KEFINU-46012 format. One line per 2 residues: number of its first residue (from 1); their letters; for each residue x negated, y negated, z of N, C-alpha, C, CB. Coordinates in steps of 0.2 Angstrom, whole numbers, plus 5000, padded with zeros to 4 digits. Atoms other than C-alpha are relative to their C-alpha. Glycine has a CB too. Layout:
REM residues N
NUM> a> X Y Z X Y Z X Y Z X Y Z | ... .
REM end
This chain:
REM residues 218
1> xx> 4998 4998 4992 5059 4762 5078 5007 5003 4998 5001 4992 5006 | 4994 4995 5002 5076 4768 5071 4998 5006 4998 5004 4997 4994 .
3> xx> 5001 4993 5002 5069 4781 5062 4997 5006 5005 4995 4999 4994 | 5003 4997 4995 5057 4787 5077 5006 5002 5006 4995 4994 5003 .
5> xx> 4994 4999 4995 5074 4786 5088 5002 5006 4997 5005 4994 5001 | 4997 4994 5003 5083 4797 5076 4996 5006 5001 5001 4999 4994 .
7> xx> 5005 4994 4999 5068 4809 5075 5000 5004 5008 4993 4997 4999 | 5000 4996 4992 5068 4811 5095 5007 5001 5002 4996 4994 5007 .
9> xx> 4993 4999 4998 5087 4812 5097 5002 5008 4999 5005 4994 4996 | 5000 4993 4999 5091 4829 5104 4994 5005 4997 5007 5002 4997 .
11> xx> 5007 4996 5001 5073 4835 5102 5001 5008 5001 4994 4997 5005 | 4999 4992 4998 5077 4851 5111 5003 5004 4997 5003 5001 5006 .
13> xx> 4996 4997 5004 5090 4855 5100 4996 5002 4994 5006 4997 5000 | 5004 4999 5007 5080 4853 5085 4995 5005 5001 4996 4994 4997 .
15> xx> 5005 4996 4998 5065 4862 5093 5002 5008 4999 4997 4998 5008 | 4997 4993 4999 5077 4878 5098 5003 5002 4992 5006 5000 5005 .
17> xx> 4998 4999 5009 5083 4877 5078 4996 5002 4997 5002 4995 4996 | 5008 4997 5004 5065 4878 5072 4999 5007 5002 4994 4996 5003 .
19> xx> 5002 4994 4997 5061 4892 5083 5005 5006 4997 5000 5000 5007 | 4995 4996 5003 5077 4900 5077 4999 5003 4993 5007 4995 5000 .
21> xx> 5001 4998 5007 5074 4898 5060 4994 5004 4998 5000 4995 4996 | 5004 4996 5001 5057 4905 5062 5001 5005 5001 4995 4999 5002 .
23> xx> 4998 4993 4997 5063 4920 5071 5003 5003 4994 5006 5000 5006 | 4996 4999 5005 5077 4922 5057 4995 5001 4994 5005 4995 5000 .
25> xx> 5005 5000 5006 5063 4920 5043 4996 5008 5000 4994 4994 5003 | 5004 4992 4998 5052 4936 5051 5006 5004 4999 4995 5000 5008 .
27> xx> 4996 4994 5001 5067 4946 5052 5003 5001 4993 5005 4999 5005 | 4997 5000 5008 5073 4943 5034 4994 5004 4998 5002 4992 4996 .
29> xx> 5006 4999 5003 5054 4946 5029 4998 5008 5002 4994 4995 5003 | 5002 4993 4998 5052 4963 5039 5005 5004 4999 4998 5000 5007 .
31> xx> 4992 4995 4999 5070 4970 5038 4998 5005 4993 5008 4995 4998 | 5001 4995 5004 5068 4986 5029 4993 5002 4999 5003 4999 4994 .
33> xx> 5006 4998 4999 5050 4988 5032 4999 5007 5004 4998 4995 5002 | 4998 4994 4997 5045 5004 5038 4992 5004 4999 5006 5004 4995 .
35> xx> 5007 4996 5000 5028 5016 5041 5000 5007 4999 4995 4999 5005 | 5001 4993 5002 5023 5033 5035 4993 5002 5001 5002 5001 4993 .
37> xx> 5006 4997 4999 5009 5045 5039 4997 5004 4993 5000 5004 5006 | 5002 4995 5005 5000 5054 5025 4993 5004 5001 4999 4996 4994 .
39> xx> 5006 4997 4998 4985 5067 5026 4999 5000 4993 5000 5007 5004 | 5003 5002 5006 4974 5061 5011 4993 5004 4999 5000 4993 5000 .
41> xx> 5005 4996 5001 4960 5071 5004 4993 4994 5001 5001 5005 4993 | 5006 5006 5000 4943 5062 5008 4994 5003 4994 4995 5000 5008 .
43> xx> 5004 4999 5006 4931 5060 4993 4993 4996 5002 5003 4998 4992 | 5005 5004 4998 4913 5056 4995 4996 5000 4993 4995 5004 5007 .
45> xx> 5002 5003 5007 4906 5045 4980 4993 5000 5001 5003 4991 4998 | 5007 5002 5001 4889 5043 4974 4995 5003 5004 5000 4994 5001 .
47> xx> 5005 4996 4996 4880 5057 4983 4994 4999 4995 5002 5008 5002 | 5006 4999 5004 4861 5055 4977 4998 5007 4998 4995 4997 5002 .
49> xx> 5002 4994 5004 4854 5069 4966 4995 5004 5004 4997 4998 4994 | 5005 4997 4996 4841 5073 4977 5003 5004 5007 4994 4995 5002 .
51> xx> 4998 4998 4993 4853 5077 4993 5007 5003 4998 5000 4994 5005 | 4993 4996 5001 4868 5089 4997 5003 4999 5006 4998 5007 4998 .
53> xx> 4995 5000 4994 4882 5088 5010 5000 5007 5002 5008 4997 4998 | 5001 4994 4997 4880 5102 5022 5004 5000 5007 4993 5000 5001 .
55> xx> 4996 5000 4993 4888 5108 5039 5009 4998 4999 4996 4994 5007 | 4991 5000 5000 4907 5104 5043 5001 4994 4996 5004 5000 5007 .
57> xx> 4998 5006 5003 4912 5093 5030 5008 4998 5001 4998 5001 4994 | 4992 5003 5000 4929 5081 5033 5003 5000 4993 5001 4992 5004 .
59> xx> 4998 4999 5007 4939 5086 5019 5008 4995 5000 5001 5009 4998 | 4993 5005 4999 4954 5074 5024 5001 4998 5005 5007 5004 4999 .
61> xx> 4999 5005 4993 4960 5060 5036 5008 4997 4999 4994 4992 4999 | 4993 5002 4998 4977 5053 5042 5000 4993 4998 5000 5000 5008 .
63> xx> 5001 5008 5002 4981 5036 5033 5008 4998 5002 4997 4999 4991 | 4994 5002 4999 4996 5027 5040 5001 4993 4996 5001 5000 5008 .
65> xx> 4999 5006 5004 5004 5014 5029 5007 4997 5001 4998 5002 4993 | 4993 5003 4997 5017 5001 5030 5003 4997 4992 4997 4993 5006 .
67> xx> 4999 5003 5005 5029 4994 5017 5008 5000 5000 4997 5004 4994 | 4993 5000 4999 5048 4993 5012 5002 5007 4999 5003 4995 4996 .
69> xx> 4997 4992 5000 5058 5009 5014 5000 5003 4993 5008 5001 5002 | 4998 4998 5008 5063 5009 4995 4992 5002 4997 5004 4993 4995 .
71> xx> 5009 4999 5004 5042 5009 4990 4999 5007 5004 4993 4992 5002 | 5002 4995 4996 5038 5022 5005 5002 5007 4997 5001 4998 5006 .
73> xx> 4997 4996 5001 5052 5033 4999 4996 5004 4995 5006 4999 4999 | 5003 4997 5007 5044 5037 4982 4991 5000 5001 5002 4994 4992 .
75> xx> 5009 4999 4999 5025 5037 4989 4998 5007 5000 4997 4997 5007 | 5002 4994 4999 5015 5052 4987 4994 5000 5002 5001 5005 4996 .
77> xx> 5007 4999 4996 4999 5057 4995 4996 4998 4994 4998 5008 5003 | 5004 5000 5006 4991 5059 4978 4998 4993 4997 5003 5004 4995 .
79> xx> 5000 5007 5002 4994 5040 4975 4996 4997 5004 5007 4997 4999 | 5005 5004 4996 4982 5035 4989 4994 5005 5000 5004 4997 5008 .
81> xx> 5006 4996 5001 4964 5038 4987 4996 4999 5007 4995 4998 4992 | 5003 5002 4996 4952 5038 5001 4993 5003 4998 5002 5001 5006 .
83> xx> 5007 4998 5002 4932 5039 5000 4994 4996 5004 4999 4998 4992 | 5007 5002 4997 4915 5036 5008 4994 5000 4995 4997 5004 5006 .
85> xx> 5005 5001 5005 4902 5029 4998 4993 5002 5002 5000 4993 4997 | 5006 4998 4999 4885 5037 4999 4994 4998 4997 5001 5005 5001 .
87> xx> 5005 5004 5002 4875 5026 4989 4993 4998 5004 5003 4994 4997 | 5005 5003 4996 4858 5025 4995 4998 5005 5008 5003 4992 5002 .
89> xx> 5001 4995 4995 4860 5040 5009 4994 5004 5000 5006 5004 5000 | 5004 4996 4998 4846 5049 5016 5001 5006 5002 4996 4998 5003 .
91> xx> 4999 4994 4998 4843 5066 5021 5000 4998 5009 4994 5006 4998 | 5000 4999 4992 4848 5069 5041 5008 4999 5001 4995 4995 5006 .
93> xx> 4995 5002 4998 4864 5064 5050 5002 4995 5001 5002 5002 5004 | 4997 5006 4999 4873 5049 5049 5006 4999 5001 5000 4996 4995 .
95> xx> 4993 5004 4999 4889 5040 5055 5002 4995 4994 4999 4995 5008 | 4997 5005 5006 4901 5032 5042 5007 4997 5003 5001 5004 4991 .
97> xx> 4994 5003 4998 4915 5020 5047 5004 5000 4993 5000 4992 5003 | 4995 4999 5006 4932 5023 5037 5005 4993 5002 5004 5008 5000 .
99> xx> 4996 5006 4999 4941 5006 5036 5006 4999 4994 4996 4994 5000 | 4994 5000 5005 4957 4999 5026 4995 4998 4993 5006 4994 5003 .
101> xx> 5003 5000 5006 4943 4996 5012 4997 5004 4996 4997 4995 5000 | 5001 4993 5002 4939 5014 5010 5007 5003 4997 4997 5004 5008 .
103> xx> 4993 4998 5002 4958 5016 5005 5002 4996 4996 5004 5001 5005 | 4997 5004 5006 4965 5012 4989 5007 5003 4999 4995 5002 4992 .
105> xx> 4993 5000 5000 4984 5010 4989 5004 4997 4995 5002 4998 5005 | 4997 5004 5005 4997 5006 4977 5003 4992 5002 5005 5004 4997 .
107> xx> 4999 5006 4999 5003 4987 4976 5007 5001 5005 5000 4995 4993 | 4994 5001 4996 5016 4982 4990 5000 5006 5006 5009 5000 4995 .
109> xx> 5002 4996 4993 5008 4995 5003 4996 4998 5003 4999 5006 4999 | 5006 5003 4996 4997 4991 5015 4998 5005 5007 5004 4991 5003 .
111> xx> 5001 4995 4996 4987 5002 5026 4998 4998 5008 4994 5003 4996 | 4998 5005 4994 4990 4999 5044 4995 5004 5005 5009 4999 5002 .
113> xx> 5004 4997 4997 4979 5014 5053 4997 5006 4996 5002 5001 5005 | 5004 4995 5003 4965 5026 5048 4998 5005 5006 4994 4997 4995 .
115> xx> 5001 4996 4994 4962 5042 5058 4997 5006 4998 5006 5002 5003 | 5004 5003 4996 4948 5047 5061 4998 4994 4996 4996 5004 5003 .
117> xx> 5002 5005 5003 4940 5030 5059 4991 5000 4999 5003 4995 5004 | 5007 5000 5001 4922 5036 5060 4999 5010 4997 4995 4996 5007 .
119> xx> 5003 4992 4999 4914 5053 5054 4993 5000 4999 5003 5005 4993 | 5007 5000 5001 4898 5061 5053 4998 5004 4995 4997 5002 5005 .
121> xx> 5001 4997 5006 4890 5067 5037 4993 5003 5002 5000 4995 4994 | 5007 4997 5001 4875 5079 5036 4998 5001 4994 4999 5004 5003 .
123> xx> 5002 4999 5007 4864 5079 5021 4993 5003 5000 5000 4995 4996 | 5006 4996 5001 4850 5090 5017 4997 4998 4994 5000 5007 5000 .
125> xx> 5003 5002 5008 4836 5088 5003 5000 5005 4996 4992 4998 4999 | 5001 4995 5005 4836 5097 4988 4993 5001 4998 5003 4998 4996 .
127> xx> 5006 4998 5001 4821 5107 4982 5000 5003 4993 4997 5004 5007 | 4999 4995 5008 4817 5113 4963 4993 5004 5002 5000 4995 4991 .
129> xx> 5005 4996 4999 4806 5127 4963 5000 5006 4994 5001 5003 5007 | 5000 4995 5006 4799 5139 4948 4999 5008 5004 4993 4997 4993 .
131> xx> 4999 4991 4997 4804 5159 4953 4998 5004 4994 5009 5002 5001 | 5000 4994 5005 4798 5173 4944 5006 5005 5000 4995 5004 5002 .
133> xx> 4995 4996 5002 4810 5184 4936 4998 5007 4999 5003 4998 4995 | 5003 4994 5001 4809 5203 4938 5006 5004 4997 4996 5004 5006 .
135> xx> 4993 4998 5005 4819 5215 4925 5002 5006 5006 4998 5004 4991 | 4998 4996 4996 4830 5226 4935 5002 5006 4995 5004 4996 5004 .
137> xx> 4999 4994 5005 4829 5243 4926 5003 5006 5006 4993 5003 4996 | 4996 4995 4998 4841 5258 4931 4999 5006 4996 5005 4998 5000 .
139> xx> 5000 4994 5004 4840 5276 4925 4993 5002 4997 5004 5000 4996 | 5007 4997 5003 4825 5286 4916 5001 5000 4992 4999 5007 5004 .
141> xx> 5000 4999 5007 4820 5287 4898 5002 5009 4999 4993 4998 4996 | 5000 4993 5000 4823 5305 4890 4995 5003 5001 5002 5002 4994 .
143> xx> 5005 4996 4998 4813 5319 4895 4994 5000 4994 5002 5006 5000 | 5006 5001 5005 4795 5317 4887 4999 4993 4999 5000 5003 4994 .
145> xx> 5000 5006 5002 4797 5300 4886 4999 4994 5006 5006 4999 4996 | 5002 5005 4995 4791 5284 4897 5000 4993 4998 4995 5001 5003 .
147> xx> 4999 5008 5003 4792 5265 4899 4991 4999 4999 5005 4993 5006 | 5008 5001 5002 4774 5259 4891 4998 4994 5000 4998 5003 4993 .
149> xx> 5002 5007 4998 4776 5241 4894 5008 4996 5001 4995 4996 4994 | 4994 5005 4998 4789 5227 4900 4999 4994 5001 5003 5002 5006 .
151> xx> 5002 5009 5002 4791 5208 4895 5007 4997 5001 4996 4999 4991 | 4995 5003 4998 4803 5197 4902 4999 4992 4997 5000 5000 5007 .
153> xx> 5001 5006 5002 4805 5180 4893 5006 4995 5001 4999 5001 4994 | 5006 5002 4996 4805 5168 4901 4998 5003 5005 5000 4994 5001 .
155> xx> 5001 4996 4993 4796 5175 4915 5002 4997 5006 4995 5002 5000 | 4998 5004 4994 4800 5162 4927 5008 4995 4999 4992 4994 5001 .
157> xx> 4995 5005 5001 4816 5150 4929 5000 4995 5005 5006 5003 4999 | 5000 5005 4995 4819 5134 4939 5006 5001 5004 5000 4994 4997 .
159> xx> 4995 5001 4997 4830 5133 4952 5000 4994 5004 5001 5005 5005 | 4999 5007 4995 4838 5119 4964 5005 5002 5005 5002 4993 4997 .
161> xx> 4994 4999 4995 4846 5120 4980 4997 4998 5006 5002 5007 5002 | 5002 5002 4993 4844 5116 4999 4994 5003 5002 5005 5003 5004 .
163> xx> 5006 4999 4999 4825 5117 5005 5000 5007 5003 4997 4994 5003 | 5000 4994 4996 4828 5130 5018 5002 5007 4996 5005 4998 5006 .
165> xx> 4996 4995 5005 4838 5141 5004 4995 5002 4997 5006 4998 4996 | 5004 5000 5006 4825 5138 4990 4994 5003 5005 4998 4993 4996 .
167> xx> 5007 4998 4996 4809 5142 5002 5000 5008 5000 4999 4995 5007 | 5001 4994 4998 4815 5159 5007 5001 5005 4994 5005 5001 5005 .
169> xx> 4998 4998 5006 4818 5164 4988 4992 5002 4998 5004 4995 4996 | 5006 4997 5003 4802 5174 4982 5000 5002 4991 4997 5007 5004 .
171> xx> 4999 4999 5007 4808 5182 4965 5008 5001 4999 4995 5006 4998 | 4992 4998 5003 4825 5184 4955 5000 5007 4997 5002 4995 4994 .
173> xx> 4999 4995 5004 4831 5200 4947 5005 4999 4994 5002 5006 5004 | 4995 5000 5005 4840 5202 4931 5006 5004 5002 4998 5004 4993 .
175> xx> 4995 4996 5000 4856 5210 4929 4998 5008 4998 5006 4997 4995 | 5004 4993 5003 4853 5230 4927 5000 5001 4993 5003 5006 5002 .
177> xx> 5002 5000 5007 4848 5236 4911 4999 5008 5002 4992 4995 4997 | 4999 4992 4998 4851 5256 4911 4996 5003 4993 5009 5004 5001 .
179> xx> 5004 4997 5006 4838 5264 4900 5001 5007 5000 4993 4999 5000 | 4998 4991 5001 4845 5284 4903 5001 5001 4994 5007 5004 5004 .
181> xx> 5000 4998 5006 4840 5293 4890 4998 4998 4994 5006 5001 5000 | 5004 5004 5004 4831 5281 4880 4994 5003 4996 4998 4994 5003 .
183> xx> 5007 4997 5003 4818 5287 4867 4997 4995 4994 5001 5008 4997 | 5005 5007 5003 4813 5270 4859 5002 4993 5004 5003 4997 4990 .
185> xx> 5000 5006 4996 4811 5253 4864 5006 4996 5000 4994 4996 4999 | 4996 5004 4998 4824 5241 4872 5000 4993 4999 5001 5002 5005 .
187> xx> 5000 5008 4999 4828 5223 4869 5007 4997 5002 4996 4996 4993 | 4993 5002 4999 4842 5215 4879 4999 4993 5002 5003 5004 5005 .
189> xx> 4999 5006 4995 4847 5198 4884 5006 5000 5005 5002 4994 4995 | 4997 4998 4994 4853 5199 4902 5001 4993 5005 4996 5006 5004 .
191> xx> 4998 5005 4995 4859 5187 4915 4995 5000 5005 5008 5001 5004 | 5004 5000 4993 4848 5181 4930 5005 5000 5006 4995 4994 5000 .
193> xx> 4996 4998 4995 4855 5188 4945 4999 4996 5007 5001 5007 5002 | 5002 5003 4995 4856 5176 4959 5002 5002 5007 5001 4993 4999 .
195> xx> 4999 4995 4994 4863 5189 4972 5003 4996 5005 4993 5002 5002 | 4997 5004 4996 4875 5175 4979 4997 4996 5005 5003 5003 5003 .
197> xx> 5003 5005 4996 4862 5165 4986 5002 4992 4998 4993 5000 5000 | 4998 5007 5000 4865 5146 4988 4997 4996 4996 4999 4997 5007 .
199> xx> 5003 5002 5005 4858 5140 4971 5004 4995 4996 4999 5006 4998 | 4996 5004 5003 4864 5123 4965 4999 5000 4993 4999 4994 5002 .
201> xx> 4999 5001 5007 4858 5125 4948 4994 5006 4998 4998 4992 4998 | 5004 4995 5003 4848 5137 4936 4999 4997 4993 5003 5007 5001 .
203> xx> 5000 5003 5008 4839 5130 4921 5001 5004 4995 4994 4997 4999 | 4999 4995 5006 4840 5147 4911 5004 5005 5004 4991 5004 4997 .
205> xx> 4994 4994 4996 4856 5159 4915 4997 5005 4998 5009 5000 4999 | 5001 4992 5003 4849 5173 4904 4993 5000 4998 5004 5001 4993 .
207> xx> 5007 5000 5002 4832 5179 4900 5001 5006 4994 4994 5001 5007 | 5000 4994 5004 4826 5192 4887 4996 5004 5002 5000 5000 4994 .
209> xx> 5004 4993 4997 4819 5210 4892 4999 5004 4994 5004 5004 5007 | 5001 4996 5005 4810 5218 4880 4995 5007 5004 4997 4996 4994 .
211> xx> 5003 4994 4996 4805 5237 4886 4997 5005 4995 5005 5004 5005 | 5003 4995 5005 4793 5248 4877 5000 5006 5002 4992 4998 4998 .
213> xx> 5000 4993 4997 4796 5266 4878 4996 5005 4995 5009 5002 5002 | 5004 4995 5004 4784 5279 4871 5000 5007 5003 4992 4997 4999 .
215> xx> 4999 4993 4998 4783 5299 4871 4993 5001 5005 5000 5004 4993 | 5005 4998 4995 4771 5305 4885 4997 5004 4997 5002 5002 5006 .
217> xx> 5005 4995 5004 4755 5312 4879 4999 5006 5005 4992 4997 5000 | 5001 4995 4997 4752 5329 4884 4993 5004 5000 5004 5004 4997 .
REM end
């Protein structure tokens, strides 16, 4: 009973002291803390090999972080990584949420806000197609000579790109081959000219062109 009496004596003062101690503890813990905003590049990871990002792609987001002033003073944007995981994504437009779990920060730093918190991502299907290669010949043989035959090896190349782009390509040409004044056959290895088309990959960047030149018969 005596212990209980002592415990209850001046209970109001004791409760006030406890509340004050808790407030003081929070003040000490939070003292020196600050928040800073960073513009951080946004990385898209694990994009399936059969699709590609298209349209207006979000390149960066704003990340607000919290921590001790001394830590934040030395923090740089390249120490913060933001990403969206596209594992299993399919063609079409989808909305992805960006949360604290999408942000990697150093120890003793906490993410307090991310903006925007959602982004729209458009993905389009990739297509592979075999395309015929034509030799791009410029100039003319010497007077009295003509092109007797022409061979491109390989005659086709496999290209990969967005479906709508690839379907519009019927043939590709080589870089120009000048035969001006030629009196004999020409054999050259030349690059395939994609002419700025949106081609993701090309299985053969060069082809061999054999040009047979002979005298004209009179």
